[in-house]
C-alpha atoms as a printed R data frame, in Angstrom:
    type eleno elety resid chain resno       x       y       z
1   ATOM     1    CA   UNK     A     1  14.804 -21.652 -15.655
2   ATOM     2    CA   UNK     A     2  14.851 -21.828 -19.416
3   ATOM     3    CA   UNK     A     3  15.206 -18.984 -21.895
4   ATOM     4    CA   UNK     A     4  11.710 -19.721 -23.210
5   ATOM     5    CA   UNK     A     5  10.408 -18.789 -19.727
6   ATOM     6    CA   UNK     A     6  11.260 -15.123 -20.207
7   ATOM     7    CA   UNK     A     7  12.433 -12.511 -22.700
8   ATOM     8    CA   UNK     A     8  14.974  -9.784 -22.064
9   ATOM     9    CA   UNK     A     9  14.825  -6.297 -23.588
10  ATOM    10    CA   UNK     A    10  17.694  -3.790 -23.493
11  ATOM    11    CA   UNK     A    11  15.391  -0.935 -22.458
12  ATOM    12    CA   UNK     A    12  11.712  -0.251 -21.962
13  ATOM    13    CA   UNK     A    13  11.723   1.293 -25.459
14  ATOM    14    CA   UNK     A    14  11.818  -2.270 -26.823
15  ATOM    15    CA   UNK     A    15   8.864  -3.565 -24.790
16  ATOM    16    CA   UNK     A    16   5.630  -4.072 -26.665
17  ATOM    17    CA   UNK     A    17   3.325  -1.044 -26.273
18  ATOM    18    CA   UNK     A    18   0.988  -2.677 -23.728
19  ATOM    19    CA   UNK     A    19   3.920  -3.686 -21.514
20  ATOM    20    CA   UNK     A    20   5.532  -0.255 -21.828
21  ATOM    21    CA   UNK     A    21   2.185   1.277 -20.843
22  ATOM    22    CA   UNK     A    22   2.078  -0.962 -17.752
23  ATOM    23    CA   UNK     A    23   5.581   0.139 -16.749
24  ATOM    24    CA   UNK     A    24   4.562   3.792 -17.138
25  ATOM    25    CA   UNK     A    25   1.368   3.250 -15.132
26  ATOM    26    CA   UNK     A    26   3.408   1.523 -12.404
27  ATOM    27    CA   UNK     A    27   5.754   4.531 -12.342
28  ATOM    28    CA   UNK     A    28   2.748   6.829 -11.921
29  ATOM    29    CA   UNK     A    29   1.352   4.596  -9.164
30  ATOM    30    CA   UNK     A    30   4.615   4.801  -7.217
31  ATOM    31    CA   UNK     A    31   3.821   8.469  -6.618
32  ATOM    32    CA   UNK     A    32   0.892   7.448  -4.378
33  ATOM    33    CA   UNK     A    33   3.134   5.294  -2.192
34  ATOM    34    CA   UNK     A    34   2.788   5.820   1.548
35  ATOM    35    CA   UNK     A    35   6.335   4.962   2.615
36  ATOM    36    CA   UNK     A    36   7.426   7.293   5.435
37  ATOM    37    CA   UNK     A    37   9.614   4.604   7.040
38  ATOM    38    CA   UNK     A    38  11.508   3.104   4.121
39  ATOM    39    CA   UNK     A    39  11.241   6.048   1.698
40  ATOM    40    CA   UNK     A    40  11.068   3.316  -0.941
41  ATOM    41    CA   UNK     A    41   8.233   4.013  -3.376
42  ATOM    42    CA   UNK     A    42   6.929   0.979  -5.226
43  ATOM    43    CA   UNK     A    43   4.299   0.999  -7.932
44  ATOM    44    CA   UNK     A    44   2.560  -1.873  -9.675
45  ATOM    45    CA   UNK     A    45   0.212  -1.963 -12.630
46  ATOM    46    CA   UNK     A    46  -1.646  -4.924 -14.018
47  ATOM    47    CA   UNK     A    47  -3.726  -5.394 -17.117
48  ATOM    48    CA   UNK     A    48  -6.936  -7.367 -17.199
49  ATOM    49    CA   UNK     A    49  -8.400  -9.431 -20.019
50  ATOM    50    CA   UNK     A    50 -10.677  -6.524 -20.970
51  ATOM    51    CA   UNK     A    51  -7.705  -4.134 -21.319
52  ATOM    52    CA   UNK     A    52  -8.389  -2.301 -18.064
53  ATOM    53    CA   UNK     A    53  -5.274  -1.273 -16.101
54  ATOM    54    CA   UNK     A    54  -5.345  -1.456 -12.294
55  ATOM    55    CA   UNK     A    55  -2.581   0.107 -10.205
56  ATOM    56    CA   UNK     A    56  -1.339  -0.164  -6.660
57  ATOM    57    CA   UNK     A    57   1.399   1.330  -4.506
58  ATOM    58    CA   UNK     A    58   3.070   0.165  -1.326
59  ATOM    59    CA   UNK     A    59   1.359   1.253   1.888
60  ATOM    60    CA   UNK     A    60   3.449   1.213   5.078
61  ATOM    61    CA   UNK     A    61   2.414   1.346   8.703
62  ATOM    62    CA   UNK     A    62   4.267   1.961  11.964
63  ATOM    63    CA   UNK     A    63   3.322  -1.625  12.794
64  ATOM    64    CA   UNK     A    64   5.415  -2.963   9.905
65  ATOM    65    CA   UNK     A    65   3.528  -6.218   9.260
66  ATOM    66    CA   UNK     A    66   0.355  -4.181   8.699
67  ATOM    67    CA   UNK     A    67   1.785  -2.644   5.517
68  ATOM    68    CA   UNK     A    68   1.136  -4.005   2.060
69  ATOM    69    CA   UNK     A    69   3.209  -4.264  -1.103
70  ATOM    70    CA   UNK     A    70   2.127  -2.512  -4.306
71  ATOM    71    CA   UNK     A    71   1.560  -5.790  -6.140
72  ATOM    72    CA   UNK     A    72  -0.826  -7.130  -3.510
73  ATOM    73    CA   UNK     A    73  -2.724  -3.831  -3.319
74  ATOM    74    CA   UNK     A    74  -3.493  -4.147  -7.049
75  ATOM    75    CA   UNK     A    75  -4.128  -7.913  -6.974
76  ATOM    76    CA   UNK     A    76  -6.447  -7.781  -3.972
77  ATOM    77    CA   UNK     A    77  -8.379  -4.895  -5.509
78  ATOM    78    CA   UNK     A    78  -9.098  -6.964  -8.604
79  ATOM    79    CA   UNK     A    79 -10.013 -10.029  -6.548
80  ATOM    80    CA   UNK     A    80 -12.444  -8.079  -4.384
81  ATOM    81    CA   UNK     A    81 -13.968  -5.781  -7.006
82  ATOM    82    CA   UNK     A    82 -13.773  -7.733 -10.267
83  ATOM    83    CA   UNK     A    83 -13.349 -11.395  -9.308
84  ATOM    84    CA   UNK     A    84 -14.300 -12.725 -12.749
85  ATOM    85    CA   UNK     A    85 -11.584 -10.787 -14.586
86  ATOM    86    CA   UNK     A    86  -8.405 -12.497 -15.750
87  ATOM    87    CA   UNK     A    87  -5.089 -10.824 -14.979
88  ATOM    88    CA   UNK     A    88  -2.826 -10.921 -18.032
89  ATOM    89    CA   UNK     A    89   0.349  -9.169 -16.831
90  ATOM    90    CA   UNK     A    90   1.804  -7.099 -14.003
91  ATOM    91    CA   UNK     A    91   4.687  -4.612 -13.954
92  ATOM    92    CA   UNK     A    92   6.556  -3.529 -10.823
93  ATOM    93    CA   UNK     A    93   8.862  -0.517 -10.415
94  ATOM    94    CA   UNK     A    94  10.538   1.234  -7.480
95  ATOM    95    CA   UNK     A    95  12.505   4.323  -6.607
96  ATOM    96    CA   UNK     A    96  13.848   6.051  -3.549
97  ATOM    97    CA   UNK     A    97  11.749   9.058  -2.514
98  ATOM    98    CA   UNK     A    98  14.445  11.693  -3.088
99  ATOM    99    CA   UNK     A    99  15.640  10.310  -6.416
100 ATOM   100    CA   UNK     A   100  14.170  10.678  -9.877
101 ATOM   101    CA   UNK     A   101  15.345   7.419 -11.414
102 ATOM   102    CA   UNK     A   102  13.773   4.020 -10.948
103 ATOM   103    CA   UNK     A   103  15.869   1.095  -9.771
104 ATOM   104    CA   UNK     A   104  15.617  -2.643 -10.466
105 ATOM   105    CA   UNK     A   105  13.145  -4.457  -8.241
106 ATOM   106    CA   UNK     A   106  11.210  -7.682  -8.340
107 ATOM   107    CA   UNK     A   107   8.194  -8.852  -6.354
108 ATOM   108    CA   UNK     A   108   8.986 -10.062  -2.837
109 ATOM   109    CA   UNK     A   109   8.424 -13.696  -1.864
110 ATOM   110    CA   UNK     A   110   4.955 -13.087  -0.458
111 ATOM   111    CA   UNK     A   111   3.877 -11.247  -3.619
112 ATOM   112    CA   UNK     A   112   5.304 -14.051  -5.753
113 ATOM   113    CA   UNK     A   113   3.201 -16.557  -3.803
114 ATOM   114    CA   UNK     A   114   0.073 -14.398  -4.183
115 ATOM   115    CA   UNK     A   115   0.711 -13.971  -7.920
116 ATOM   116    CA   UNK     A   116   1.039 -17.729  -8.260
117 ATOM   117    CA   UNK     A   117  -2.200 -18.290  -6.330
118 ATOM   118    CA   UNK     A   118  -4.126 -15.998  -8.681
119 ATOM   119    CA   UNK     A   119  -2.481 -17.583 -11.709
120 ATOM   120    CA   UNK     A   120  -3.569 -21.036 -10.537
121 ATOM   121    CA   UNK     A   121  -7.050 -19.784  -9.596
122 ATOM   122    CA   UNK     A   122  -7.676 -18.230 -13.007
123 ATOM   123    CA   UNK     A   123  -5.988 -21.144 -14.839
124 ATOM   124    CA   UNK     A   124  -4.158 -18.641 -17.003
125 ATOM   125    CA   UNK     A   125  -0.591 -17.294 -16.895
126 ATOM   126    CA   UNK     A   126   0.276 -13.873 -15.515
127 ATOM   127    CA   UNK     A   127   3.276 -12.305 -17.199
128 ATOM   128    CA   UNK     A   128   5.607 -10.406 -14.867
129 ATOM   129    CA   UNK     A   129   7.473  -7.345 -16.152
130 ATOM   130    CA   UNK     A   130  10.427  -6.138 -14.112
131 ATOM   131    CA   UNK     A   131  13.809  -4.506 -14.464
132 ATOM   132    CA   UNK     A   132  16.900  -6.656 -13.915
133 ATOM   133    CA   UNK     A   133  19.970  -5.640 -11.918
134 ATOM   134    CA   UNK     A   134  21.667  -5.042 -15.288
135 ATOM   135    CA   UNK     A   135  19.019  -2.441 -16.197
136 ATOM   136    CA   UNK     A   136  17.371  -4.643 -18.803
137 ATOM   137    CA   UNK     A   137  13.656  -5.437 -18.802
138 ATOM   138    CA   UNK     A   138  12.473  -8.985 -18.230
139 ATOM   139    CA   UNK     A   139   9.067 -10.265 -19.305
140 ATOM   140    CA   UNK     A   140   8.258 -13.697 -17.912
141 ATOM   141    CA   UNK     A   141   5.964 -16.233 -19.536
142 ATOM   142    CA   UNK     A   142   4.153 -16.656 -16.208
143 ATOM   143    CA   UNK     A   143   4.536 -15.914 -12.504
144 ATOM   144    CA   UNK     A   144   5.329 -19.501 -11.541
145 ATOM   145    CA   UNK     A   145   8.897 -19.226 -12.822
146 ATOM   146    CA   UNK     A   146   9.589 -16.642 -10.091
147 ATOM   147    CA   UNK     A   147   8.851 -19.309  -7.475
148 ATOM   148    CA   UNK     A   148  10.339 -22.585  -8.755
149 ATOM   149    CA   UNK     A   149   9.727 -24.567  -5.556
150 ATOM   150    CA   UNK     A   150   6.282 -23.129  -4.953
151 ATOM   151    CA   UNK     A   151   3.711 -24.076  -2.355
152 ATOM   152    CA   UNK     A   152   0.364 -24.899  -3.924
153 ATOM   153    CA   UNK     A   153  -3.015 -26.019  -2.572
154 ATOM   154    CA   UNK     A   154  -2.189 -29.605  -3.530
155 ATOM   155    CA   UNK     A   155   0.520 -29.492  -0.853
156 ATOM   156    CA   UNK     A   156  -2.012 -28.886   1.931
């Protein structure tokens, strides 16, 4: 990974306004999380090429594999309802149900693979906005850098 692949900001106050808005929308989305098993509320917000913001939250199920991460809820919504739109960026946040503060989180491996698939499909980068373990905010140039040894359709 190279420093030109991402930028680091000391706090969300230093993010550009559209990215800060995505983080805030992701925080709002986390409130709709259905997470009775993990009590881990995750919210995601993405921005489309027309400026529209789409949100998603994690949805759990007693049959654990049937649940879905916040990122994929938002991504699949766009793919099914607005398939011609281009996703420009996505922000992910998380918090424990009984706490007020958000904690660092990044997309899981499956969500990283799905992000990459949509990035390749739309032939345009998707920036990923997340909080690092040091509390700083990271904005990636694209989603592919989160999955350096990725599996793509050319591998099939």
